[in-house]
N, C-alpha and C positions, 0 to 999 in steps of 0.2 A: 504494500500500500504506500502510495506517495502522499506526502503532505506538502502543499505549496506554502512553505514558511520562509519568508524573506525578511521579516521584521518581527519585533516584539508584538506589534499590533496584530499581525497575522496569527501568531501563536496564541494570543489571548482570544481572538475571535474563534479560531478553530477549536480550542479546548473547551470553550463555553458552549459551542454549538453541537458537538458530537455526543452520541450516546456513550454510556459508560464503557461499553466494550471497545469503542474506538478511542476513548480516553486512555485505556490501557495500552492500545496499540501505539498511540502517540507517545506515551511515556517510553515504551520499548524503542520506538524510532529515535528518540532523543539519545538514549543510551547507545544505540547502534551507530549513530552519527559521530559518536565519540570513541568508536573502536571497541565497543563491548560486544561480546556474544550474548544474545538474549534468548529467552524462552518465555512464553506466556501461558498462563493458566496451567501451571504444573502442580500435580498432586504428589505429595510425599507421604509415604506410609511407614509406620513403625508398629508392627503388631496390629493391635486393634485401632490405633489412632491413624487418622489421615487428615492432612491439611492441604489447602490449596493456596498457591501463591499467584498473584496477578502477573508479576514480572520478576524474573530472575535474570540479573545482568552480571556477567563475569568478565574480569580483566585483571591482569597482573596478579593472579593468585587471590583475589578478593571477590567475594560473592555478595552482591547487593540484593537483598530480599525486599521487594517493593510491594507495598499495599497501595493501590490507587483509590483515592476517595474524591469523588466529584460532589463534595459537600456543597450545600447552598445555605447562605445566611447563618442562622443560629446553630445548624448542625455542627459547624466548625468550632463552636465555643466549647463544647464538651468533648475534647479529643481523648481524654483519659481512657474510657472503655475500649475504644478502637486501638489505642496504643498498647494497652495491656494484652488484648487479644492477639495482636500482631506479634508482640514479644513472645507469647506462648507458642505461636506458630513457629517462630524463629528458633525457639528452644528445641522443638521437635526436629527441625531441619538440621540443627547442629548435632543432635544425637545420631542422625542417620548419615550425615556427610561430615567428614572431618575437614572443614574448610574455614578460612577466616571469613566471617560474615558481618555485614553491616545492615541492620534493620532500618528500613526507610519507609515513610509514608509520603506520597506525592498527592497534593491537594490542588483543587481548582482555585480556591480562594487565596489571595495573596495577603496573608497576615505576617509575612516575614518568615525567615527560617528560624526554627526553634527546636527544642528537644522536650519530649514528654515521656516519662517512664523509660528513659534509655533509648527512645526511638527518635531519629531525626525526622523532622517534618519540613518538607520543602514544597513551596508552591510551584506548579508546573512552569510558571513564567520565569522562575529563577533556577530551574533544574539544570539547564546547560551550564550556567555560570557556576553553580554549586559543584557540579561534576568536575569542572576545570580547576576550581580552587581546591577541592578535596584531594585531588591527585597531584 
């Protein structure tokens, strides 16, 4: 899938307009444009437990486990439950795979980059810059 992104305004318009499934594809696309190997909607199992990851992005021995949240308005205000649930998912992934992981939530709403319960929360509009600053 191609995304016609030539400016920050294009990115903001596309991410707001697309359905959540395409929002996940857009997040994967941004990682791919930065040289990451990506996979979408991956299920990880450990015995009776199984968890799904929206996007898994790998580069230089680090795995980014990404939960995509197309929150609107007040949904973004209470990030705690989503962060804790994603952290639990990441714990299962770490048990199954012996990799260096970075738990990450990418959101539509730009409230700045922050951390909640050990999870980095990045607005999609700042994801490319965050990736390039992080590495």
